[in-house]
KOLGURO-115139 format. One record per residue: residue in one letter; residue number from 1; y, x, z of N, C-alpha, C in turn. Coordinates in nm, 2 decimals, m for minus. Each point is the difference from the previous one (the first is absolute). Layout:
<nodes>
(node a; NUM; (Y; X; Z); (Y; X; Z); (Y; X; Z))
...
</nodes>
This chain:
<nodes>
(node x; 1; (m0.11; 0.09; 0.02); (0.11; m0.09; m0.02); (0.13; 0.08; m0.02))
(node x; 2; (0.08; m0.01; m0.07); (0.13; 0.07; m0.03); (0.09; 0.02; 0.13))
(node x; 3; (0.01; m0.12; 0.07); (0.11; m0.02; 0.11); (m0.05; 0.10; 0.13))
(node x; 4; (m0.13; 0.03; 0.01); (m0.05; 0.08; 0.11); (m0.12; 0.08; 0.00))
(node x; 5; (m0.06; m0.01; m0.11); (m0.11; 0.09; m0.04); (m0.13; m0.07; 0.03))
(node x; 6; (0.00; m0.11; 0.05); (m0.13; m0.05; 0.06); (m0.10; m0.04; m0.11))
(node x; 7; (m0.12; m0.01; 0.01); (m0.12; m0.03; m0.08); (m0.11; m0.04; 0.07))
(node x; 8; (m0.09; m0.04; m0.09); (m0.12; m0.04; 0.08); (m0.13; 0.07; m0.11))
(node x; 9; (m0.11; 0.01; 0.04); (m0.11; 0.08; m0.07); (m0.02; m0.12; m0.11))
(node x; 10; (m0.10; 0.08; m0.10); (m0.06; m0.09; m0.10); (m0.09; m0.10; 0.06))
(node x; 11; (m0.08; 0.05; 0.10); (m0.12; m0.03; 0.05); (0.07; m0.14; 0.10))
(node x; 12; (0.11; 0.03; 0.05); (0.06; m0.13; 0.06); (0.05; m0.11; m0.08))
(node x; 13; (0.06; 0.05; m0.12); (0.05; m0.08; m0.10); (m0.10; m0.10; m0.06))
(node x; 14; (m0.13; 0.04; m0.02); (m0.12; m0.07; m0.04); (m0.04; m0.08; 0.10))
(node x; 15; (m0.01; 0.05; 0.11); (m0.03; m0.10; 0.11); (0.08; m0.12; 0.01))
(node x; 16; (0.14; 0.02; 0.02); (0.10; m0.09; 0.01); (m0.01; m0.13; m0.12))
(node x; 17; (m0.02; 0.09; m0.12); (0.01; m0.12; m0.13); (m0.13; m0.03; m0.04))
(node x; 18; (m0.10; 0.04; 0.03); (m0.13; m0.04; m0.10); (m0.12; m0.02; 0.09))
(node x; 19; (0.04; m0.04; 0.15); (m0.12; 0.00; 0.10); (0.04; m0.11; 0.09))
(node x; 20; (m0.02; m0.15; m0.04); (0.03; m0.11; 0.10); (m0.10; 0.01; 0.10))
(node x; 21; (0.08; m0.04; 0.11); (m0.11; 0.01; 0.13); (0.01; m0.15; 0.08))
(node x; 22; (m0.08; m0.01; 0.09); (m0.01; m0.11; 0.08); (0.10; 0.02; 0.12))
(node x; 23; (0.09; m0.07; 0.02); (0.10; 0.02; 0.11); (0.06; m0.15; 0.05))
(node x; 24; (0.03; 0.01; 0.14); (0.05; m0.12; 0.07); (0.12; m0.04; m0.03))
(node x; 25; (0.03; m0.11; m0.03); (0.12; m0.05; m0.02); (0.04; m0.15; 0.06))
(node x; 26; (0.13; m0.01; 0.04); (0.04; m0.12; 0.05); (0.09; m0.08; m0.07))
(node x; 27; (m0.01; m0.13; m0.02); (0.13; m0.07; m0.06); (0.11; m0.02; 0.11))
(node x; 28; (m0.04; m0.03; 0.10); (0.10; m0.01; 0.12); (m0.01; 0.08; 0.10))
(node x; 29; (0.12; 0.11; m0.02); (m0.03; 0.12; 0.12); (0.01; m0.06; 0.11))
(node x; 30; (0.02; m0.11; 0.05); (0.00; m0.04; 0.12); (m0.14; m0.07; 0.06))
(node x; 31; (m0.07; 0.01; m0.10); (m0.14; m0.07; 0.04); (m0.09; 0.12; 0.01))
(node x; 32; (m0.12; m0.02; 0.04); (m0.08; 0.07; 0.06); (m0.14; 0.00; m0.14))
(node x; 33; (0.02; m0.11; m0.07); (m0.12; 0.01; m0.12); (0.04; 0.10; m0.12))
(node x; 34; (m0.11; 0.06; m0.02); (0.02; 0.09; m0.12); (m0.11; m0.02; m0.09))
(node x; 35; (0.02; 0.04; m0.13); (m0.11; 0.00; m0.10); (m0.01; 0.14; m0.04))
(node x; 36; (m0.13; 0.03; m0.02); (m0.05; 0.13; m0.07); (0.02; 0.00; m0.17))
(node x; 37; (0.09; 0.02; m0.06); (0.03; m0.03; m0.16); (0.00; 0.16; m0.06))
(node x; 38; (m0.03; m0.01; m0.13); (m0.01; 0.10; m0.09); (0.15; 0.03; m0.05))
(node x; 39; (0.04; 0.14; 0.04); (0.13; 0.04; m0.03); (0.00; 0.13; m0.03))
(node x; 40; (0.12; 0.06; m0.07); (0.02; 0.16; 0.01); (0.02; 0.03; 0.14))
(node x; 41; (m0.03; 0.13; 0.02); (0.01; 0.07; 0.12); (0.17; m0.01; 0.04))
(node x; 42; (0.03; 0.00; 0.12); (0.14; 0.00; 0.04); (0.02; 0.15; 0.03))
(node x; 43; (0.12; 0.05; 0.01); (0.03; 0.14; m0.01); (0.01; 0.04; 0.16))
(node x; 44; (m0.10; 0.06; 0.03); (m0.02; 0.07; 0.14); (0.03; 0.15; 0.02))
(node x; 45; (0.07; 0.02; 0.09); (0.03; 0.13; 0.04); (m0.13; 0.09; 0.02))
(node x; 46; (m0.11; m0.08; 0.06); (m0.14; 0.09; 0.04); (m0.04; 0.03; m0.14))
(node x; 47; (0.00; m0.08; m0.10); (m0.07; 0.03; m0.12); (0.10; 0.09; m0.09))
(node x; 48; (0.12; 0.00; 0.02); (0.10; 0.07; m0.06); (m0.02; 0.14; 0.04))
(node x; 49; (m0.03; 0.04; 0.13); (m0.02; 0.12; 0.05); (m0.15; 0.04; m0.04))
(node x; 50; (m0.09; m0.09; 0.01); (m0.13; 0.05; m0.04); (m0.02; 0.04; m0.14))
(node x; 51; (0.05; m0.07; m0.09); (m0.01; 0.04; m0.13); (0.10; 0.14; m0.03))
(node x; 52; (0.10; 0.03; 0.04); (0.06; 0.12; 0.00); (m0.09; 0.11; 0.07))
(node x; 53; (m0.06; m0.02; 0.10); (m0.09; 0.08; 0.06); (m0.11; 0.05; m0.10))
(node x; 54; (m0.05; m0.10; m0.04); (m0.14; 0.03; m0.10); (0.05; 0.07; m0.11))
(node x; 55; (0.15; m0.03; m0.05); (0.04; 0.08; m0.13); (0.02; 0.15; 0.06))
(node x; 56; (0.08; 0.00; 0.12); (0.03; 0.16; 0.06); (m0.15; 0.07; 0.00))
(node x; 57; (m0.11; m0.07; 0.08); (m0.13; 0.06; 0.00); (m0.06; 0.06; m0.14))
(node x; 58; (0.01; m0.09; m0.09); (m0.05; 0.03; m0.14); (0.10; 0.14; m0.08))
(node x; 59; (0.10; m0.03; 0.04); (0.11; 0.11; m0.06); (m0.03; 0.12; 0.07))
(node x; 60; (m0.02; 0.03; 0.13); (m0.03; 0.10; 0.06); (m0.14; 0.05; 0.02))
(node x; 61; (m0.09; m0.06; m0.08); (m0.15; 0.03; m0.01); (m0.06; m0.01; 0.13))
(node x; 62; (0.06; m0.10; 0.09); (m0.08; m0.04; 0.13); (m0.06; m0.13; m0.02))
(node x; 63; (m0.07; m0.08; 0.12); (m0.06; m0.08; 0.00); (0.07; m0.09; 0.12))
(node x; 64; (m0.05; m0.12; 0.01); (0.08; m0.09; 0.11); (m0.07; m0.09; 0.07))
(node x; 65; (0.04; m0.05; 0.12); (m0.04; m0.10; 0.09); (0.08; m0.10; 0.05))
(node x; 66; (m0.05; m0.13; 0.05); (0.07; m0.09; 0.04); (m0.06; m0.05; 0.09))
(node x; 67; (0.07; m0.06; 0.13); (m0.05; m0.06; 0.11); (0.11; m0.11; 0.03))
(node x; 68; (m0.06; m0.12; m0.02); (0.10; m0.12; 0.03); (m0.08; m0.12; 0.05))
(node x; 69; (0.07; m0.09; 0.05); (m0.07; m0.12; 0.07); (m0.03; m0.10; m0.13))
(node x; 70; (m0.09; m0.10; 0.01); (m0.04; m0.10; m0.10); (0.12; m0.07; m0.02))
(node x; 71; (m0.02; m0.05; m0.14); (0.11; m0.07; m0.06); (0.12; 0.07; m0.06))
(node x; 72; (m0.01; 0.12; m0.02); (0.11; 0.09; m0.06); (m0.02; 0.04; m0.14))
(node x; 73; (m0.09; m0.06; m0.05); (m0.03; 0.00; m0.16); (m0.09; 0.15; m0.04))
(node x; 74; (m0.06; 0.05; 0.08); (m0.08; 0.13; m0.04); (m0.08; m0.02; m0.12))
(node x; 75; (m0.09; m0.11; 0.02); (m0.07; m0.01; m0.12); (0.06; m0.07; m0.12))
(node x; 76; (0.08; m0.07; 0.01); (0.09; m0.03; m0.09); (0.07; 0.09; m0.10))
(node x; 77; (0.06; 0.11; 0.06); (0.05; 0.10; m0.07); (m0.11; 0.11; m0.05))
(node x; 78; (m0.11; 0.00; 0.09); (m0.08; 0.09; m0.05); (m0.07; m0.08; m0.14))
(node x; 79; (m0.03; m0.10; m0.02); (m0.03; m0.09; m0.12); (0.09; 0.05; m0.11))
(node x; 80; (0.14; m0.02; 0.04); (0.09; 0.03; m0.13); (m0.02; 0.14; m0.06))
(node x; 81; (m0.02; 0.11; 0.11); (m0.02; 0.13; m0.04); (m0.10; 0.00; m0.09))
(node x; 82; (m0.13; m0.07; 0.02); (m0.12; 0.02; m0.08); (0.05; m0.09; m0.14))
(node x; 83; (0.05; m0.12; m0.01); (0.02; m0.06; m0.10); (0.11; 0.07; m0.11))
(node x; 84; (0.09; 0.06; 0.05); (0.09; 0.08; m0.09); (m0.06; 0.12; m0.05))
(node x; 85; (m0.08; 0.05; 0.07); (m0.07; 0.11; m0.05); (m0.11; m0.03; m0.11))
(node x; 86; (m0.07; m0.12; 0.02); (m0.10; m0.07; m0.09); (0.06; m0.04; m0.13))
(node x; 87; (0.13; m0.06; 0.00); (0.07; m0.04; m0.11); (0.09; 0.09; m0.07))
(node x; 88; (0.06; 0.11; 0.10); (0.13; 0.05; m0.08); (m0.05; 0.16; 0.02))
(node x; 89; (m0.09; 0.04; 0.08); (m0.03; 0.14; 0.04); (0.09; 0.02; 0.11))
(node x; 90; (0.01; 0.15; 0.03); (0.06; 0.08; 0.12); (0.14; 0.00; m0.02))
(node x; 91; (0.04; 0.04; m0.15); (0.12; 0.05; m0.05); (m0.01; m0.03; m0.14))
(node x; 92; (0.11; 0.05; m0.08); (0.00; 0.01; m0.14); (m0.09; 0.11; m0.07))
(node x; 93; (m0.04; 0.10; 0.09); (m0.07; 0.12; m0.04); (m0.13; m0.02; 0.04))
(node x; 94; (m0.05; m0.07; 0.10); (m0.14; m0.04; 0.05); (0.00; m0.14; 0.00))
(node x; 95; (m0.05; m0.04; m0.13); (m0.02; m0.16; m0.03); (m0.12; m0.03; m0.07))
(node x; 96; (m0.09; 0.08; m0.02); (m0.12; m0.02; m0.06); (m0.11; 0.05; 0.06))
(node x; 97; (m0.12; m0.08; 0.06); (m0.12; 0.06; 0.04); (0.04; 0.02; 0.15))
(node x; 98; (0.07; m0.06; 0.06); (0.06; m0.02; 0.14); (m0.09; m0.06; 0.08))
(node x; 99; (m0.06; 0.05; 0.11); (m0.08; m0.08; 0.09); (0.07; m0.02; 0.13))
(node x; 100; (0.01; m0.11; 0.07); (0.02; m0.02; 0.11); (m0.13; m0.07; 0.10))
(node x; 101; (m0.01; 0.06; 0.13); (m0.12; m0.01; 0.08); (0.06; m0.07; 0.13))
(node x; 102; (m0.07; m0.09; 0.05); (0.03; m0.06; 0.16); (m0.15; m0.02; 0.04))
(node x; 103; (0.00; 0.08; 0.13); (m0.12; 0.01; 0.09); (0.03; m0.06; 0.12))
(node x; 104; (m0.12; m0.08; 0.05); (0.02; m0.06; 0.14); (m0.13; 0.00; 0.06))
(node x; 105; (m0.01; 0.01; 0.13); (m0.11; 0.02; 0.09); (m0.09; m0.10; m0.06))
(node x; 106; (0.03; m0.14; 0.00); (m0.10; m0.10; m0.05); (0.07; m0.10; m0.11))
(node x; 107; (m0.07; m0.06; m0.08); (0.04; m0.08; m0.11); (0.10; m0.10; 0.04))
(node x; 108; (m0.02; m0.03; 0.11); (0.10; m0.13; 0.05); (0.14; 0.03; 0.00))
(node x; 109; (0.01; 0.16; 0.03); (0.15; 0.04; m0.02); (0.06; 0.00; m0.15))
(node x; 110; (m0.11; m0.01; m0.11); (0.05; 0.02; m0.13); (0.00; m0.13; m0.07))
(node x; 111; (m0.07; m0.08; 0.01); (m0.03; m0.15; m0.08); (m0.04; m0.11; 0.07))
(node x; 112; (0.07; m0.08; m0.02); (m0.02; m0.13; 0.08); (0.08; m0.04; 0.09))
(node x; 113; (0.05; m0.14; 0.03); (0.10; m0.03; 0.10); (0.13; 0.07; m0.03))
(node x; 114; (0.05; 0.01; m0.13); (0.11; 0.06; m0.04); (0.03; 0.15; 0.05))
(node x; 115; (m0.11; 0.08; m0.02); (0.04; 0.13; 0.02); (0.05; 0.07; m0.12))
(node x; 116; (0.00; 0.15; 0.02); (0.10; 0.07; m0.07); (m0.07; m0.03; m0.19))
(node x; 117; (m0.12; 0.02; 0.01); (m0.03; m0.02; m0.15); (0.01; m0.14; m0.07))
(node x; 118; (m0.03; m0.12; 0.09); (0.05; m0.11; m0.04); (0.16; m0.02; m0.04))
(node x; 119; (0.07; 0.07; 0.07); (0.16; 0.01; m0.02); (0.02; 0.06; m0.16))
(node x; 120; (m0.07; 0.12; m0.01); (0.01; 0.10; m0.10); (m0.04; m0.11; m0.14))
(node x; 121; (m0.10; m0.06; 0.02); (m0.04; m0.08; m0.11); (0.10; m0.11; m0.02))
(node x; 122; (0.06; m0.04; 0.11); (0.13; m0.11; m0.03); (0.10; 0.05; m0.09))
(node x; 123; (0.04; 0.13; 0.02); (0.09; 0.08; m0.04); (m0.01; 0.03; m0.14))
(node x; 124; (m0.12; 0.04; m0.03); (m0.02; 0.05; m0.14); (m0.02; m0.12; m0.09))
(node x; 125; (m0.03; m0.13; 0.06); (m0.02; m0.11; m0.09); (0.15; m0.06; m0.01))
(node x; 126; (0.07; 0.02; 0.11); (0.12; m0.06; m0.02); (0.10; 0.08; m0.10))
(node x; 127; (0.00; 0.13; 0.00); (0.05; 0.09; m0.11); (m0.06; m0.02; m0.15))
(node x; 128; (m0.14; m0.05; m0.02); (m0.07; m0.02; m0.11); (0.07; m0.12; m0.06))
(node x; 129; (0.04; m0.11; 0.11); (0.04; m0.13; m0.07); (0.17; 0.00; m0.04))
(node x; 130; (0.07; 0.10; 0.07); (0.14; m0.02; 0.03); (0.05; 0.11; m0.08))
(node x; 131; (m0.07; 0.14; m0.05); (0.10; 0.09; m0.04); (m0.08; 0.04; m0.15))
(node x; 132; (0.06; 0.09; m0.05); (m0.07; 0.06; m0.15); (m0.07; 0.14; 0.05))
(node x; 133; (m0.03; 0.02; 0.09); (m0.07; 0.09; 0.03); (m0.14; 0.03; m0.03))
(node x; 134; (m0.07; 0.11; m0.03); (m0.16; 0.00; m0.03); (m0.06; m0.12; 0.12))
(node x; 135; (m0.08; m0.07; m0.05); (m0.09; m0.11; 0.07); (m0.15; 0.00; m0.03))
(node x; 136; (m0.05; 0.03; m0.10); (m0.14; 0.02; m0.03); (m0.07; 0.09; 0.08))
(node x; 137; (m0.12; m0.07; 0.06); (m0.07; 0.11; 0.10); (m0.14; 0.01; m0.07))
(node x; 138; (m0.07; 0.11; 0.02); (m0.13; 0.04; m0.03); (m0.11; m0.04; 0.11))
(node x; 139; (0.06; m0.03; 0.12); (m0.07; m0.03; 0.10); (0.10; m0.06; 0.10))
(node x; 140; (m0.07; m0.10; 0.07); (0.08; m0.09; 0.09); (m0.08; m0.08; 0.08))
(node x; 141; (m0.08; 0.08; 0.12); (m0.08; m0.04; 0.08); (0.03; 0.01; 0.17))
(node x; 142; (0.03; m0.12; 0.03); (0.02; m0.01; 0.13); (m0.12; 0.02; 0.10))
(node x; 143; (m0.12; m0.03; m0.06); (m0.16; 0.00; 0.07); (0.00; 0.16; 0.02))
(node x; 144; (0.02; 0.08; m0.10); (m0.03; 0.16; 0.00); (0.16; 0.06; 0.03))
(node x; 145; (0.10; m0.06; 0.02); (0.11; 0.08; 0.04); (0.07; 0.10; m0.09))
(node x; 146; (m0.02; m0.03; m0.11); (0.04; 0.09; m0.12); (0.08; m0.07; m0.12))
(node x; 147; (0.09; 0.06; m0.02); (0.10; m0.02; m0.13); (0.02; 0.11; m0.08))
(node x; 148; (0.01; m0.06; m0.16); (0.03; 0.12; m0.08); (0.08; m0.07; m0.11))
(node x; 149; (0.12; 0.06; m0.02); (0.11; m0.06; m0.09); (m0.06; 0.08; m0.16))
(node x; 150; (0.01; m0.10; m0.08); (m0.04; 0.04; m0.15); (m0.09; m0.12; m0.08))
(node x; 151; (m0.02; 0.04; m0.14); (m0.06; m0.09; m0.06); (m0.09; 0.07; m0.11))
(node x; 152; (m0.09; m0.05; m0.08); (m0.09; 0.08; m0.08); (0.05; m0.05; m0.14))
(node x; 153; (m0.02; 0.10; m0.08); (0.06; 0.02; m0.14); (m0.10; m0.11; m0.07))
(node x; 154; (0.03; m0.10; m0.06); (m0.09; m0.08; m0.07); (m0.08; 0.08; m0.12))
(node x; 155; (0.05; 0.09; m0.05); (m0.06; 0.06; m0.12); (m0.11; 0.12; 0.05))
(node x; 156; (0.04; 0.08; 0.11); (m0.07; 0.09; 0.06); (m0.07; 0.00; 0.12))
(node x; 157; (0.05; m0.10; 0.08); (m0.07; 0.00; 0.13); (0.08; 0.08; 0.10))
(node x; 158; (0.07; 0.09; m0.07); (0.07; 0.11; 0.12); (0.10; m0.09; 0.11))
(node x; 159; (m0.01; 0.08; 0.09); (0.08; m0.05; 0.11); (0.15; 0.04; m0.01))
(node x; 160; (0.10; m0.09; m0.02); (0.15; 0.03; m0.01); (0.07; m0.05; 0.11))
(node x; 161; (0.12; 0.05; 0.00); (0.10; m0.05; 0.08); (0.03; 0.12; 0.12))
(node x; 162; (0.05; m0.04; 0.10); (0.03; 0.12; 0.09); (m0.12; 0.04; 0.09))
(node x; 163; (m0.11; m0.08; 0.02); (m0.11; 0.02; 0.06); (0.03; 0.05; 0.15))
(node x; 164; (0.10; m0.08; 0.06); (0.03; 0.02; 0.15); (m0.10; m0.09; 0.06))
(node x; 165; (m0.01; 0.06; 0.13); (m0.10; m0.08; 0.09); (0.00; 0.00; 0.14))
(node x; 166; (m0.04; m0.10; 0.06); (0.01; m0.02; 0.17); (m0.15; m0.02; 0.05))
(node x; 167; (m0.02; 0.05; 0.10); (m0.14; m0.03; 0.04); (0.01; 0.01; 0.15))
(node x; 168; (m0.08; m0.09; 0.06); (0.01; m0.02; 0.16); (m0.15; 0.05; 0.06))
(node x; 169; (0.01; 0.07; 0.09); (m0.13; 0.08; 0.03); (0.00; m0.03; 0.17))
(node x; 170; (m0.10; m0.05; 0.05); (m0.02; 0.00; 0.17); (m0.09; 0.11; 0.02))
(node x; 171; (0.07; 0.08; 0.08); (m0.05; 0.15; 0.03); (m0.09; m0.01; 0.11))
(node x; 172; (0.04; m0.09; 0.13); (m0.08; 0.00; 0.10); (m0.06; 0.13; 0.05))
(node x; 173; (m0.13; m0.02; 0.02); (m0.03; 0.16; 0.05); (m0.04; 0.11; m0.11))
(node x; 174; (0.03; m0.03; m0.11); (m0.02; 0.09; m0.09); (0.13; 0.05; m0.09))
(node x; 175; (0.06; 0.11; 0.04); (0.14; 0.01; m0.06); (m0.03; 0.07; m0.15))
(node x; 176; (m0.13; 0.05; 0.00); (m0.01; 0.07; m0.14); (0.00; m0.07; m0.13))
(node x; 177; (m0.01; m0.16; 0.03); (0.04; m0.07; m0.11); (0.11; 0.03; m0.08))
(node x; 178; (0.11; 0.04; 0.07); (0.11; 0.03; m0.06); (0.02; 0.14; m0.06))
(node x; 179; (m0.09; 0.08; 0.02); (m0.02; 0.13; m0.04); (0.01; 0.03; m0.16))
(node x; 180; (0.10; 0.09; m0.05); (m0.04; 0.01; m0.14); (0.09; m0.09; m0.09))
(node x; 181; (0.08; m0.10; 0.04); (0.10; m0.07; m0.06); (0.11; 0.05; m0.02))
(node x; 182; (0.09; m0.04; m0.11); (0.11; 0.07; m0.04); (0.11; m0.11; m0.01))
(node x; 183; (0.04; m0.05; 0.11); (0.12; m0.12; m0.03); (0.13; 0.06; 0.03))
(node x; 184; (0.12; m0.08; m0.03); (0.12; 0.05; 0.03); (0.04; m0.07; 0.13))
(node x; 185; (m0.05; m0.10; 0.05); (0.02; m0.06; 0.09); (m0.11; m0.05; 0.12))
(node x; 186; (m0.03; 0.04; 0.11); (m0.09; m0.06; 0.08); (0.06; m0.07; 0.13))
(node x; 187; (m0.03; m0.11; 0.03); (0.04; m0.09; 0.09); (m0.11; 0.00; 0.11))
(node x; 188; (0.00; 0.01; 0.13); (m0.09; m0.01; 0.12); (0.04; m0.12; 0.06))
(node x; 189; (m0.05; m0.11; m0.01); (0.02; m0.12; 0.07); (m0.04; 0.00; 0.13))
(node x; 190; (0.09; m0.06; 0.10); (m0.03; m0.01; 0.14); (m0.08; 0.14; 0.06))
(node x; 191; (0.09; 0.11; m0.01); (m0.07; 0.13; 0.04); (m0.05; m0.01; 0.12))
(node x; 192; (0.05; m0.08; 0.09); (m0.05; m0.01; 0.14); (m0.15; m0.01; 0.01))
(node x; 193; (m0.05; m0.07; m0.08); (m0.15; m0.04; m0.01); (m0.10; 0.10; m0.04))
(node x; 194; (0.08; 0.12; m0.03); (m0.12; 0.12; m0.06); (m0.01; 0.06; 0.13))
(node x; 195; (m0.13; 0.02; 0.04); (m0.03; 0.07; 0.14); (0.00; 0.18; m0.05))
(node x; 196; (0.00; 0.01; m0.14); (0.01; 0.15; m0.03); (0.11; 0.00; m0.11))
(node x; 197; (0.13; m0.04; 0.03); (0.10; 0.02; m0.08); (0.02; 0.13; m0.04))
(node x; 198; (0.00; 0.08; 0.07); (0.02; 0.16; m0.05); (m0.07; 0.05; m0.10))
(node x; 199; (m0.14; m0.04; 0.00); (m0.10; 0.04; m0.06); (0.02; m0.07; m0.17))
(node x; 200; (0.06; m0.13; 0.02); (0.02; m0.07; m0.14); (0.12; 0.08; m0.05))
(node x; 201; (0.11; 0.03; 0.09); (0.11; 0.06; m0.08); (m0.04; 0.13; m0.05))
(node x; 202; (m0.08; 0.07; 0.07); (m0.03; 0.11; m0.04); (m0.06; 0.02; m0.15))
(node x; 203; (m0.11; m0.12; 0.02); (m0.07; m0.02; m0.17); (0.09; m0.01; m0.12))
(node x; 204; (0.10; m0.12; 0.05); (0.11; m0.02; m0.11); (0.10; 0.09; m0.04))
(node x; 205; (0.01; 0.11; 0.08); (0.10; 0.08; m0.04); (m0.01; 0.10; m0.10))
(node x; 206; (m0.14; 0.05; m0.02); (m0.04; 0.06; m0.13); (0.02; m0.08; m0.15))
(node x; 207; (m0.01; m0.14; 0.04); (0.01; m0.07; m0.15); (0.15; m0.01; m0.03))
(node x; 208; (0.10; 0.06; 0.09); (0.14; m0.02; m0.06); (0.08; 0.09; 0.03))
(node x; 209; (m0.07; 0.13; 0.04); (0.05; 0.14; 0.03); (m0.07; 0.11; m0.10))
(node x; 210; (0.08; 0.10; m0.02); (m0.07; 0.11; m0.06); (0.10; 0.12; 0.02))
(node x; 211; (m0.07; 0.08; 0.13); (0.08; 0.10; 0.05); (0.14; m0.05; 0.04))
(node x; 212; (0.12; 0.01; m0.03); (0.11; m0.04; 0.04); (0.06; m0.08; m0.10))
(node x; 213; (m0.06; m0.06; m0.10); (0.02; m0.09; m0.08); (m0.05; m0.14; 0.06))
(node x; 214; (0.06; m0.11; 0.00); (m0.02; m0.12; 0.05); (0.03; m0.10; m0.12))
(node x; 215; (m0.12; m0.08; m0.05); (0.02; m0.07; m0.14); (m0.03; m0.16; 0.07))
(node x; 216; (0.01; m0.03; 0.10); (m0.03; m0.13; 0.05); (0.05; m0.03; 0.16))
(node x; 217; (m0.01; m0.11; 0.02); (0.07; m0.05; 0.13); (m0.09; m0.07; 0.08))
(node x; 218; (m0.06; 0.04; 0.14); (m0.07; m0.06; 0.08); (0.08; m0.06; 0.12))
(node x; 219; (m0.01; m0.15; m0.02); (0.08; m0.07; 0.11); (m0.06; m0.08; 0.06))
(node x; 220; (0.00; m0.01; 0.15); (m0.09; m0.07; 0.08); (0.11; m0.08; 0.11))
(node x; 221; (m0.06; m0.09; 0.03); (0.06; m0.12; 0.09); (m0.08; m0.07; 0.10))
(node x; 222; (0.05; m0.04; 0.09); (m0.07; m0.11; 0.10); (0.08; m0.05; 0.10))
(node x; 223; (m0.06; m0.07; 0.09); (0.05; m0.07; 0.11); (m0.05; 0.05; 0.13))
(node x; 224; (0.10; 0.02; 0.08); (m0.05; 0.03; 0.15); (0.00; m0.11; 0.09))
(node x; 225; (m0.08; 0.00; 0.10); (m0.01; m0.09; 0.11); (m0.08; m0.11; m0.01))
(node x; 226; (m0.12; 0.01; m0.10); (m0.09; m0.08; m0.01); (m0.14; 0.04; 0.05))
(node x; 227; (m0.10; m0.08; 0.03); (m0.13; 0.03; 0.06); (m0.09; 0.10; m0.12))
(node x; 228; (0.03; m0.03; m0.13); (m0.06; 0.05; m0.10); (0.03; 0.17; m0.02))
(node x; 229; (0.11; 0.04; 0.02); (0.03; 0.12; m0.02); (m0.02; 0.12; 0.11))
(node x; 230; (0.01; 0.12; m0.05); (m0.04; 0.10; 0.07); (0.10; 0.11; m0.07))
(node x; 231; (0.14; 0.03; 0.06); (0.08; 0.09; m0.06); (0.00; 0.13; 0.04))
(node x; 232; (m0.11; 0.04; 0.06); (0.00; 0.15; 0.06); (0.04; 0.09; m0.14))
(node x; 233; (m0.08; m0.01; m0.11); (0.02; 0.07; m0.12); (0.12; m0.04; m0.07))
(node x; 234; (0.06; m0.10; 0.01); (0.13; m0.04; m0.07); (0.11; 0.05; 0.07))
(node x; 235; (m0.04; 0.02; 0.14); (0.12; 0.05; 0.10); (0.01; 0.16; m0.03))
(node x; 236; (m0.10; 0.05; 0.00); (m0.02; 0.13; m0.06); (0.08; 0.06; m0.11))
(node x; 237; (m0.01; m0.08; m0.12); (0.06; 0.01; m0.11); (0.16; m0.04; 0.02))
(node x; 238; (0.02; m0.11; 0.04); (0.15; m0.05; 0.01); (0.08; 0.12; 0.09))
(node x; 239; (m0.08; 0.05; 0.11); (0.09; 0.10; 0.08); (m0.02; 0.13; m0.06))
(node x; 240; (m0.05; 0.04; m0.09); (m0.01; 0.13; m0.04); (0.00; 0.01; m0.14))
(node x; 241; (0.10; m0.06; m0.06); (m0.01; m0.01; m0.15); (0.02; 0.11; m0.08))
(node x; 242; (0.06; 0.10; 0.03); (m0.01; 0.13; m0.06); (m0.12; 0.06; m0.03))
(node x; 243; (m0.09; m0.01; 0.10); (m0.14; 0.07; m0.01); (m0.08; m0.08; m0.08))
(node x; 244; (0.04; m0.13; m0.02); (m0.08; m0.08; m0.14); (0.08; m0.03; m0.12))
(node x; 245; (0.09; 0.06; m0.02); (0.07; 0.00; m0.12); (0.04; m0.13; m0.02))
(node x; 246; (0.07; m0.08; 0.12); (0.06; m0.13; 0.00); (0.14; 0.01; m0.02))
(node x; 247; (0.09; m0.09; m0.05); (0.11; 0.01; 0.00); (0.06; m0.04; 0.12))
(node x; 248; (0.07; 0.08; 0.09); (0.04; m0.01; 0.13); (0.16; m0.06; 0.02))
(node x; 249; (0.00; m0.07; 0.10); (0.13; m0.08; 0.01); (0.02; 0.05; 0.17))
(node x; 250; (0.14; m0.02; 0.01); (0.05; 0.04; 0.15); (m0.07; m0.12; 0.10))
(node x; 251; (m0.05; 0.03; 0.11); (m0.08; m0.10; 0.09); (0.14; m0.05; 0.08))
(node x; 252; (0.04; m0.13; m0.04); (0.10; m0.05; 0.07); (m0.05; m0.14; 0.06))
(node x; 253; (m0.11; 0.01; 0.04); (m0.09; m0.11; 0.05); (m0.04; 0.02; 0.14))
(node x; 254; (m0.05; 0.11; 0.03); (m0.05; 0.04; 0.14); (0.10; 0.04; 0.07))
(node x; 255; (0.04; m0.06; 0.11); (0.11; 0.05; 0.10); (m0.03; 0.10; 0.07))
(node x; 256; (m0.14; 0.02; 0.01); (m0.04; 0.14; 0.09); (m0.05; 0.11; m0.09))
(node x; 257; (0.03; 0.13; 0.05); (m0.07; 0.09; m0.06); (0.11; 0.06; m0.13))
</nodes>
């Protein structure tokens, strides 16, 4: 913005303009009755800072982590990151054969009851209907948690298009399922449910790092304070970001220490 230099990232722009979400709205501000309606996201400071943080981490060759209470749009924004890379790629230069991966300890955190891959599917369908971006898919399987952009040439049978893909993987007790993949984005959904989060993170890093070069982003997020979460590993990563190549931020939250 010319007046003051303010700007938002491409990922945040995509989220605000192409990713309708269910949100509570009231016709009468004095009433307690609210309806959950489908509409474009409101501009929240928390999302603004989160997307700038993600962009900062990627530019600096680091990874990122987020801890937030429920209802803060973590899965919504994660789904939008996957959808943008599936349809458009990561950038102008990285826009073909781009892979996005989301992993969770159990399938229930990936699909069913409006989980992250259900939201992702809604976003790519919305864009297919309402934009002129690529829309044809070689694979579209909620059952197998796999999507692949592109189409087959009618004459040769060759696979054409961007061939971008998104895959969901339940890693549970076997982090090796993720070994050997080469994605530009790895999302770790509900990081507190992984009893061996450090092992999972160590398994993923060679998929996006080659020496000092970092060609992908690992972004993990979760909720504290529930009975299903064990945040010992998450706490280790978030309080020692430099040792794990995480984008660090000043700790303005803990009054002690």
